[in-house]
N, C-alpha and C positions, 0 to 999 in steps of 0.2 A: 849271609845267606840263611834262611831258618833251616833247622833239622829236622830230619824225619824219623822220631823215635818209636820202637816197636818193630822193626822189620827185621832185627835179632835182639837178644839180651841188652847188647850193649847200644847206648845212646848215642855213640859217635860212629856208629855202621856208616862205609860209605855210601853215598847216594847212589850210584852205579850200581851197587852189590843190590840196594833196596829195590831200585828199577829191574833187575833182572830176577830177583826172587819174587817180586812182583808178578811180573810177565810169567814165570813160571807156574805160580800157582794158579794163576788167571787158566793157563792153558790146563790143569788139572782138573778147575772146577768144571770147565768146558768141558771137558772129556767126560767129567762124571754126570753131566745133567742135561747136555744137549741130546735132544731125542731118547734119553731113557727114562720113561715113566712120567710122573704128572709133578707139575711144580703147583704145589699149593698155595692158595689164596684164603686170604681172611677177608671178611667184610665186617666192619664196624662203625659205631654210632658215638658222638658226643653228644652228652647230656647232662644234666643235673638232676638232683631230685628238691629243689627249692621251692618247689611247687606241689610236694607229696605225691609226684605222679608215679612213683614207685611203685606205692598202694593202689594205683587204677588198674582195673582190670582192662579198660580201652587202651591205656598205654603200652599194657602187656601182650595185647593184641596186635598191635601196630607195629610192634618191633619184631613179633615172629613174623609177620606178614611180609616184611622188608627182608627177611633171612638173616638178620644180623647175628654175628656169632662174638662178638665181644661189645664192649661200651666204654668209653674212656669216660668217666664221671668227672665235672668239676666240682671241686670240695672246697671246704673252708674250713680254719682251725677249731671253729666251735664244733663243727660236725662231727670231727676226730676226738677233740678233747671229751664230748658230752656222749659218745657214743651211737650219734645219729648215723653216721656213714655205716653202720652195721646193716640198715635198713636196705642199702643199694649192693651191699655184697649178699645178704640175703636173697635178694630180688634175683642176683646174676648165677646163684648156688642153685635156686629153685628152677630156673630156665638154662642151666649149664651153658651159661656164657661167661666167657673170658672179661676180666676188669682191669681198669687202669684208674689211676686217679691224677687229674690235670691241677698243677698248683699255679693256674695263672694270676690268682686271684692277688697275688703278692706285687705282681704290676702295676696294681691301680691304689692298694693301700699302703698310704706312708706310713713308718715309724709304728709298726704295729710290733710287740715283743714277739709275736711268734713268729715271725722273720728276721730276727737278728741273727744271722748265722755265722758260727765260728767266731764266739765272745764278742758278737756285732761287727766285727770286721767287715762281715758283707751283708747285702740284704736280698735274700731269698728264701724261699720255703723248701727246705729240706724235709722229708719225711724222716720222723725220728725212730730210732732202734726199737723201743717198745713196740711199737706199733706195728712196723713193718715185721717183728719177731713173730708177731700172732698170725700173718697170712704167708709166713716163708714155706709152708708146707701145703699150703692149697695150691692144687695145680691149675686153678683158673685164675690166680692172681698173677697179672701178666709183668704189671710195672708201673713207672711214674713218668707223666708226660711234662716236662718244662716248656711251656707254650712262648715261643717268639722272645726267649729270654735274649737273644743277642741285640735285639731293638733296646732293651732295657741297657746293656752293656756298652753300646755304641753311643748311649747318651749320658754316660759317666761325667759327673763333674758339672751338669749344666741343668737348668732350671724349667721344668715342665709346671707350668702354672705356678705354685707356691711350692712346690716339692723339688728338693735338691737330691739329684739321681745320685745315689751311693753305688760303690762296687757292687756287681753282681755275681761274677764269676772270680774276678781277678782286679787289682787295683793297678790298672796300667797308665795312670796319670803320667808319668816320668817316663815312659818307654816308647820305642818307635814303633812302628805299625808291624813290623816282623816281629819284634820280640812280645809285642801284646798280644799277636797272633798265637804265639809259643806259650804265654801265660795261660790264655782262655782254654787252648787245648789241653794244657796240663790239669788243669783244676775239671774239665770234662772227664778226664782220663779217670782222675780220682773219684769223682762220685759215680760213675759207672762201674767201678770198682766196688764203691759202696755198696749199690744198690745190686750187686751179683751176689754179695753174700747173701742175699736173702732171695735168691733165686727169682729175680725180676730184672726187667729191662728198664735201663734209663732211655727214654725217645724224647726227642730234641725237635720240635718243629721250626722249620727252617722258611724263612721268606726270601732274604738276600742272597744272591749266588753265592757269596762266600763263605755264609754262614753252614753250608753242607760241607765243607771243607775242614772248617774248625770241629765240628761236631764229629765227622768220621775219623778224622786224627784223633780225637778223644774218646772213640772207641763208642759213642752213642749209638743207637739205632734212630737212624733219620726219617722224619715225617715231611716231606717237603710239600709246600702249598702247591695245591692244584686248585683251578679259580680263583678265588677273593680277585685281586687285582692281577693276576698273571695267568690270563687265559691263553698262554703260549707254552708249547713245548719246550722251549728254549732251556727254561727254570729248571724241569725235571731233567733235561740232558746235564746240565752242572750236578745235579744231585747223584745221577747215574756215574758221572767221571769221578766225583769224589769218593762214591761209595766202593767203587772199582780200586780207585788208587792205593786206599788204605785197608783192602780186603785181606789182602796177603798177613798184613800185621795184626788184624784185628784176629784173624784165624788163629794164629800162631799165640795170641795172647788171651784167647777166650773172651774177646769184646764181642761187641754188637757187630753180627754178620747180615742183617735183614735191611731191606731198604723199604720205607712205607711210605703212603702217600695220605697226606690231610686234605679231603676234597672239601673245599672251604665254602660255603655261601656266603659269607659275608662279604657285602660290597659297599665299602663306606656307609652311608647313611640309608640304602635302598636295598635291605636284606629282607626275603628275596623280593625282589621288584617292588621295592615300596612298602611292602605290607607290616612289616615288623613295626614300625613307627606311624603307619597311617599316613605317610605323607604322597603316595599314590602318584610317585615319580616314577618315570620310566628307569629303569637300570639294573642292575642285580644278575642272577643266573639263572636261566629259565630250564625247568625240568629236563629239557632234552639235553641241553647243556651239563646237565648235572649227571644225567645218563651216560654221557658220551664220556664224559669226565671218568667216571667209573670205570667203562669199557678201554678206554687208554691205560687206566693204571694197571688192568687185567691183562691186557694183550702186549704191553711193553715189559712185564715182567715183575712188577711190584709186588713183594710177599704179602702186603696188607692195604688195605685205604681204608679210612673210617671218614665219616661226613660230618662236618661241622655246621650248623649242630641242629638237636631235635626240633627247635621252635621253627625251623624250615621245612620239616618233613611232617609235622601235626598240628595241627590248630588246637585252639585252647583247652577242647575237650578231648584231645589227643587220638582223633580220627585223621588219618593219613590224608594229607594235601596232594595237591598233584604232584609235588617234588617228592612225595613221600612215595606215593605209587610210582614215579619213574624209579627208585630204587628198589621196588617189588619187582619191575620188570627186569632190570639190569640182575636181581637172583636168579629170576627165572631163566635169562638168557644166558648167563655162566655156567647155570646148570645142563644146560641144554649142550655146552659146547665138548669136544673130546679132550680128552686129558691134555693140560695145558703144559707145554714143552718149553715157551719163553721163559727166559731167566736174564735178570738185568747185570747179572756176574759174567755171562757171555760178552766179550768185548766185540761188537759189531766191525765192519770196517769203517772205519772214519772218514770224512770228507775232510774234516780239520782236526787238527788236534792242537789246542788252544793252552798255553802256560800261563795263568791267572795270576795277575799281583794281589795281595791278599787285604785289602783297604779296608773289605767292608762296607765299600759306598754302594749306597742303594741304587744310585744314580737317577738320572733326569734332574729336574728342579724340584731341590729340596724345599719343603714350605719352611717360612721364617722360624716356626715354633718347632721344628725337630734339629736343633744344633748338634747333629750327630759328628762323631769321630771315630777313628778307624778303631774299632773295639775299645774303644775308650782312651786310645793313645792321645797323650797329651800335644804331641809336635803334627799330628795331620788331624785338621779341622775340614772338614767336607764342606762347609759355607765358605771358607777362604780361596776355595778353586771356581775360578769362574769357567763359564762355557769356554772349551777350547783352549785352556790352560796351559802352558808349556815349560812350567817349573816343577822338577823334579817328580815326587809324587803325583801331583796336579797332572802333569803330562801324561804318566802311564794310565790314570785313572780316565784321562780326555779320550786318548788314544781306544781304550777298551771299550769305551761306550760307544764310541764313534763306529766301532767295529760292531758291537753287540746290538745296536740300533739298526745297521745295515741289515745282519742278518737276523732279527727279528721276525719279520714278517713274510720274507722271501717276496716280495711284491714292491719292493723299493718305498716303502712309504716309512716315517719314521716309528710307528709301531710301538713307543715307551711311552706315551704321553699317562698311561694309566699305571707305571710300574716304579713304585709301587703306591700308587695311589698319590703320587707327589703334585700334580697337577690338578688333580681329581677332574672336574666336570667340565673340562675345555673342550673334550672332542666325547661325542656322544659314544656310549660304550660299546655298542653293537657295531660301532663303525670298525671296529678292530675284526669283525669277524669276514670282512670280503675277501681275506686270502683263504677262507675254509671253503673247501669244495661241497656245494649245497647236496651233491649226489649221493655224498655219506650219509646224509640224514636218514634216520630209520635203520641202518645198519650199523657195522662197530665204528667207533671212534678213531679217527685217524690225526696224526699230528697237525696242530692246528695251522702252521704255518706250512707245512708241506715240506718239512727242513730233511737234508740230507743229515744221516747222525754226526755229532761233535764231540769229540771226548776232551772234556775238559781237565786238568791237572793242575794243581796250585805250585806255588813259588818253591815249595819244597822237594820237587821232581827235578831230576837233573836239567841242565840247558838244553833246550831242544835244537838239536843241529840245523843250520839254517838253509840246508840245499835241497828241500821238499817245499812245493808251493802250498801243502796242505796245512804246513804247521807254521802257527802264530805264536811267538813269544813277547809277552807285553812287559816280563821281569827282567830281559838280557840286559837291559840298561838300567837297572837301579840305582838311585843316588847311594 
């Protein structure tokens, strides 16, 4: 069974001690926040400056109109090496906006020397000391976003097109899934500590359920995807469970203790509603869904939420679209609310407690072009597991997904056809909305599936006692 480092100074701390410490600290956090003062919420935007928009008065006007408080800038190595990145820094300083840098470009550019980390042993983009040192005293500099890196880690050793996917966080090809989980979490922990030296966060965008656990254990700030292919509050529940499980260890060690949401407008090739590529297809996310997702993040106690991305909120002249106006409406709505006391750190009464096996399996029917493994583990290849497979890890994943699907919609439907985009257009996207109570439209966002709270923990948590009906343990009989 995997270990849970960080519950005390020693790595071999007993799991039950960790659990009791976590419960005690959660109780302290709950007493210190519930009903006492306001829980701050920050609204952000994901953008780039590749069209020179930071120099546009209209872009500036639209950013102000939406009430944005920080911007996550997609950047590339040339912008940093040539100094062009200072244009977005200057923009944020002029507007008193926080700013972060998103390094997602590494996911798509093979064999660029700028991305050869640790003497070429890994392929990821860590921002360099000299650049970070120039920003560490700027109170507006908030951190660095690693955008869906665990998708790349899961593809380790496979070919995507002509590209051989190299290790991202760790070379796990000879490891079991449990050891792979440990190794990836350890590297995230190391990177989190590296960025903390420069007074900033390492933010980890997560999509697959287990990504939240490995990120939380590593001490990163989680930014769980809302919308995208996951218009379902069950995904957010996994992130809250992961963040709560590791909160005490992260508090004790000065690591990430926030929970963010990335409200992602991308939906396959129909972003948003088919407009980006001019395909005219029905799909994507409506302005109303965007507004409700932001309200959901606010009402369920997330510390921050940012929208991906500006191209869906502004037209080519940087004037607000209907989606951008929905963000402005949300901003006006939140400013009219009484002080917010909801906090994800406060554990609610849970209808289920689920201990999950950390395979990283995205679930559903995997497309042939994604030959994914468990955090890159060489001995667990998702494609080798057939639906309903009963062998070892496959059995645990099969049981997990059967349970997950059963509880995904709350109306007895499959509900996982679009998670995470694995069977693409087999079911019209809005058919997923059947479980949503239309009477809530125009008011605050409610959990899509109408689910009771589920408290998820990972395999490092002590085995759950089997004497309560609401406890589900998918790791109890691990091979």
